[in-house]
C-alpha positions as CSV (number, residue, x, y, z in Angstrom):
1,M,92.6,290.1,3.9
2,A,90.6,292.6,1.9
3,D,86.9,293.0,2.8
4,I,85.1,291.9,-0.3
5,T,81.4,291.1,-0.8
6,L,79.9,289.4,-3.9
7,F,76.2,289.4,-4.5
8,H,76.2,286.2,-6.5
9,N,73.9,283.9,-8.5
10,P,75.7,280.6,-8.9
11,R,73.6,279.8,-12.0
12,C,75.0,282.9,-13.9
13,G,78.2,282.4,-15.9
14,T,79.2,286.0,-15.5
15,S,78.8,285.7,-11.7
16,R,80.8,282.5,-11.5
17,N,83.6,284.1,-13.6
18,V,83.8,287.1,-11.2
19,L,84.0,284.8,-8.2
20,A,86.7,282.9,-10.0
21,L,88.6,286.0,-10.8
22,I,88.5,287.2,-7.2
23,R,89.8,283.9,-6.1
24,H,92.5,284.0,-8.8
25,A,93.7,287.2,-7.1
26,G,94.1,285.1,-3.9
27,L,91.1,286.7,-2.2
28,E,88.1,285.1,-0.7
29,P,84.9,287.1,-0.7
30,R,81.9,287.0,1.4
31,V,79.4,285.4,-1.0
32,V,75.8,286.5,-0.7
33,E,73.5,284.2,-2.7
34,Y,70.9,287.1,-3.1
35,L,68.2,284.7,-4.4
36,K,68.4,282.8,-1.1
37,T,69.2,285.9,1.1
38,P,67.9,288.9,-0.6
39,P,69.2,292.3,0.5
40,S,66.9,294.7,2.4
41,R,65.5,297.7,0.8
42,D,68.1,299.8,2.8
43,E,70.9,297.6,1.5
44,L,69.7,297.9,-2.1
45,R,69.5,301.7,-1.7
46,A,73.0,301.7,-0.3
47,L,74.4,299.3,-3.0
48,A,73.0,301.7,-5.8
49,A,74.4,304.8,-3.9
50,A,77.7,303.1,-3.7
51,T,77.9,302.4,-7.4
52,G,77.1,306.0,-8.1
53,Q,74.4,304.9,-10.5
54,P,70.5,305.1,-10.2
55,L,68.9,302.1,-8.6
56,R,67.3,301.3,-12.0
57,T,70.8,300.3,-13.3
58,L,70.8,297.3,-10.8
59,L,67.7,295.9,-12.5
60,R,68.0,292.9,-14.7
61,D,65.7,293.8,-17.8
62,K,66.2,290.4,-19.4
63,E,64.0,288.7,-16.9
64,A,60.4,288.0,-18.0
65,V,59.0,289.5,-14.9
66,F,60.6,292.9,-15.8
67,A,58.3,293.2,-18.8
68,E,55.4,291.7,-17.0
69,L,55.6,294.4,-14.2
70,G,56.1,297.2,-16.7
71,L,59.5,298.1,-15.1
72,A,60.8,299.8,-18.3
73,D,58.5,302.8,-17.4
74,P,60.9,305.6,-16.6
75,G,58.3,307.2,-14.4
76,L,58.5,304.5,-11.8
77,S,59.8,305.6,-8.5
78,D,62.7,303.9,-6.7
79,D,60.2,302.7,-4.2
80,A,58.2,301.0,-6.9
81,L,61.5,299.4,-8.2
82,L,62.3,298.3,-4.7
83,D,58.9,296.7,-4.3
84,A,59.5,294.8,-7.5
85,I,63.0,293.6,-6.4
86,E,61.7,292.5,-3.0
87,Q,58.9,290.5,-4.5
88,H,61.2,289.1,-7.3
89,P,64.8,289.0,-6.3
90,I,65.8,287.6,-9.7
91,L,65.4,291.2,-10.9
92,L,68.6,292.2,-9.2
93,N,71.3,292.2,-11.7
94,R,74.5,290.4,-10.8
95,P,77.2,290.1,-10.0
96,I,77.6,293.2,-7.7
97,V,81.0,293.4,-6.0
98,M,81.9,295.6,-3.0
99,T,85.6,296.1,-2.1
100,P,87.6,298.7,-0.3
101,L,88.2,300.3,-3.8
102,G,84.5,300.6,-4.7
103,T,81.3,298.8,-5.6
104,A,80.1,298.0,-9.1
105,L,77.9,295.8,-11.2
106,C,80.6,293.7,-12.7
107,R,79.3,293.0,-16.3
108,P,81.5,292.0,-18.1
109,S,83.2,289.9,-15.5
110,E,86.6,291.4,-16.0
111,A,85.2,294.8,-14.7
112,V,85.9,293.3,-11.2
113,L,89.7,293.7,-11.8
114,E,89.5,297.5,-11.1
115,L,88.0,296.8,-7.7
116,L,90.5,294.2,-6.5
117,P,93.1,295.6,-4.1
118,V,96.0,293.7,-5.4
119,G,98.6,294.2,-8.1
120,P,98.3,293.0,-11.7
121,L,97.2,289.3,-12.0
122,P,98.5,286.8,-14.4
123,P,96.1,286.0,-17.3
124,F,92.9,284.3,-16.4
125,T,90.8,282.1,-18.7
126,K,87.0,282.6,-18.3
127,S,84.6,279.5,-18.6
128,D,83.9,280.4,-22.2
129,G,87.7,280.2,-23.0
130,E,88.2,283.9,-23.3
131,V,91.4,285.1,-21.8
132,V,91.4,288.0,-19.5
133,V,94.5,290.1,-19.2
134,D,94.9,292.4,-16.2
135,H,96.5,295.7,-17.2
136,G,96.7,296.8,-13.5
137,R,94.2,299.7,-13.7
138,R,92.5,300.0,-10.3
139,R,90.1,302.5,-8.7
140,G,91.9,304.7,-6.2
């Protein structure tokens, strides 16, 4: 069984769809409800590094606290961003998925397909009725 970790918020439709897509592939991820069990600073740094993106890309800018804390300021250091995420875990964007094929913020939810270590999947219908077709492209 593939080692898959999903940083998940069950109140988020995109996150629920990613979990359902992973299960649709016959896989069962380790689910980390990051609002209950926030990742450490070191884990957050490692997650950002694994995505190949700056830490800032893992911030959820739609949260009110993002604006309240002035996090749009491009001059803020990673340490300042980590301080904010530690104090307000809701700032961590979701869902983040780690698999043997890579790590990514999976927005839109079908972005998870390229991380799944399985062959092409049959069509999947998301909670909003949109049908996802897997074209078999995987990271490698």
